[in-house]
N, C-alpha and C positions, 0 to 999 in steps of 0.2 A: 115240632123234627120240619126241618126244609130240604126238598129232594130236589135234587136235578137232574132229568134220564134225556137224552138226543143220543137221533137213530142217523149211523149213517154210514151210506155201505157195510148194514148189515149185523153193526158192530155200534152197538149201546155204551154211550158215558154217563156214569152216574156217580154225581159228587152229592154227599147227605151232608146236613150242619145238625147235630143232637144237641140238642138245652138240658144239662146235665150236670149238676153241682159236683162227681166223680171225684168226692170226699177219702186221699189216701187211708183214714184211720192212724194216722200215723202225725197227725199234727194235731199241735196243742191250739186250745184258744186262751182266749185274755186272762183266765181265771188259771190256766196250766192244767187244763182239766182234757184228757186225750179226745180230739171229735170221734164219729164210730167211723170207722169206713161206711162208705156210698157210693158206689159206683156198676156201669155199664162191664156186664159180662159175658155177654154173647151178642150180636149181629148176627141179622140176616135176612136177605133180599129171597123174592119167588117172584119167577117169571111163570106164566101158562102150568103153574101149578108142580113146579121145579125151583128148588133152590138153587140158584143161579152165581150167590155168594153166602161165604161165611164167616164170621171171623169171632177170637175168643182174647177179649182184653180184659185188665188188670186194672187195679188201684194205680200202676204206675203213666195211665194215660190224662193229657190232662181236660181241663174241665171243657164242655162244650166242643168236645169231638167233632174232627171234622172225618170221612170219610170218601176215597173213592176207589172206584176200579167199574172194568167196562166188563162185559159179555157181548156172547153170538149170538143169533138168532132173534132181536128184536126187530119188533118196525113202529113208527109213528102211529100213533092212535092207541096201543095198545100198556095193559099199565103195567108198573112194578110194583111191589109190594115190599115196604121195609117194615122193619120191628124189630125189637131188643129188649134185658130184659135185665134187670141190674142186681144188685144181691141181697136189695131186701124185697124182692120182687114185686117189685115196681116192672113196668111193661106199657109199652104204645106201639101200633103199627099205625101204619101210613102208607098208603096208597097214590101210585103217582101217574098219570102218564105222559109219558114219549111223544116226545117233541123232535121236529124234524131241525136239524143244524142251520 
């Protein structure tokens, strides 16, 4: 997961690129068998122990999803934690330091 968090005037802009197959469960492989669904179901962001972003995703989101959001109250040098959960129970959590514009 790649995260870029930039603070300017008390507003933090966050951009996230998540590497994930995001398989819908509707596609067939070359032998005609359905490829099982495997996609991210939830993404969340925490700053100072508070949830500043949460999204529920589904099978309609493309491979390697890109997510962007903003929140207020962050400052340069502070940490933001991003985590996700997928439909097979897989998870990832990454911390990123907020930088200046």
